[in-house]
C-alpha positions in Angstrom: -75.4 -51.2 -36.4 -76.3 -55.0 -36.9 -73.8 -56.4 -39.0 -74.4 -60.3 -38.9 -78.2 -61.4 -39.1 -79.2 -65.2 -38.8 -82.8 -66.9 -39.4 -83.4 -69.7 -37.3 -86.2 -71.7 -36.0 -87.6 -72.8 -32.7 -87.6 -76.7 -32.1 -90.1 -78.1 -30.1 -88.3 -78.3 -27.0 -87.9 -74.3 -27.4 -84.0 -74.3 -28.7 -82.5 -72.3 -31.1 -78.9 -72.6 -32.7 -76.7 -69.9 -32.5 -74.5 -69.9 -35.7 -71.0 -71.0 -35.9 -70.1 -67.6 -37.2 -71.4 -65.6 -34.3 -70.1 -67.9 -31.5 -66.7 -67.6 -32.9 -67.0 -63.7 -33.3 -68.1 -63.5 -29.6 -65.9 -66.3 -28.4 -68.6 -68.2 -27.0 -67.6 -72.3 -26.3 -69.4 -75.3 -25.6 -71.0 -74.9 -22.0 -70.3 -71.1 -21.7 -73.4 -69.4 -19.6 -75.1 -67.0 -21.6 -77.4 -64.1 -20.1 -81.0 -64.1 -21.7 -83.3 -61.0 -21.2 -86.5 -59.6 -22.3 -87.5 -56.1 -23.0 -90.7 -55.5 -24.6 -90.8 -57.7 -27.8 -86.8 -57.8 -27.9 -84.8 -60.6 -26.6 -81.0 -60.1 -25.9 -78.7 -62.8 -25.1 -75.0 -62.2 -24.3 -72.2 -64.3 -23.0 -72.3 -63.9 -19.2 -69.3 -62.2 -17.7 -68.2 -63.4 -14.2 -68.6 -60.6 -11.4 -68.7 -60.5 -7.8 -72.1 -61.4 -6.1 -72.0 -58.4 -3.7 -70.8 -55.3 -5.7 -70.9 -56.9 -9.6 -67.2 -55.8 -10.2 -65.5 -58.1 -12.6 -62.0 -57.1 -10.8 -59.6 -59.9 -9.5 -62.2 -62.6 -8.6 -62.2 -65.7 -6.5 -64.5 -68.9 -6.4 -65.7 -69.7 -3.0 -68.2 -72.4 -2.7 -69.7 -72.2 -6.1 -70.1 -68.3 -5.5 -67.8 -65.4 -7.2 -66.5 -62.8 -5.0 -64.0 -60.0 -5.7 -60.7 -59.4 -3.6 -62.2 -56.1 -2.3 -65.3 -57.9 -0.9 -62.9 -60.7 0.7 -61.3 -57.9 2.3 -64.3 -56.3 3.4 -65.6 -59.4 5.0 -62.5 -60.2 6.6 -62.7 -56.8 8.1 -65.9 -57.1 9.4 -65.2 -60.5 11.2 -62.3 -58.8 13.0 -65.0 -56.4 14.8 
C-alpha cells in the first residue's frame, strides 16, 4: 500500500531528489548506496543492504580489499586453501 507520494521533476542531468521525509523514514543518509532497478514501466529504488559477494548472506560481514564477505564464506575459503 502506498502511503507516501511525491512528485519530482528530473533535471537536465537526469537527477531526481528524494524528499527528506522519505529519506528519513527509510533511514537513507548522505552517501548511502541505492539500488535502482526497472521492470516493465516501474522503476524501483531501494537502500542497498550490504551482503556477501559469494552467497548474498547479510550475517556477520567483513570487508576485505573493498569486498564484503560473510564469516561462513571466509571459513569455506580457509578450508579450501588447506587442501
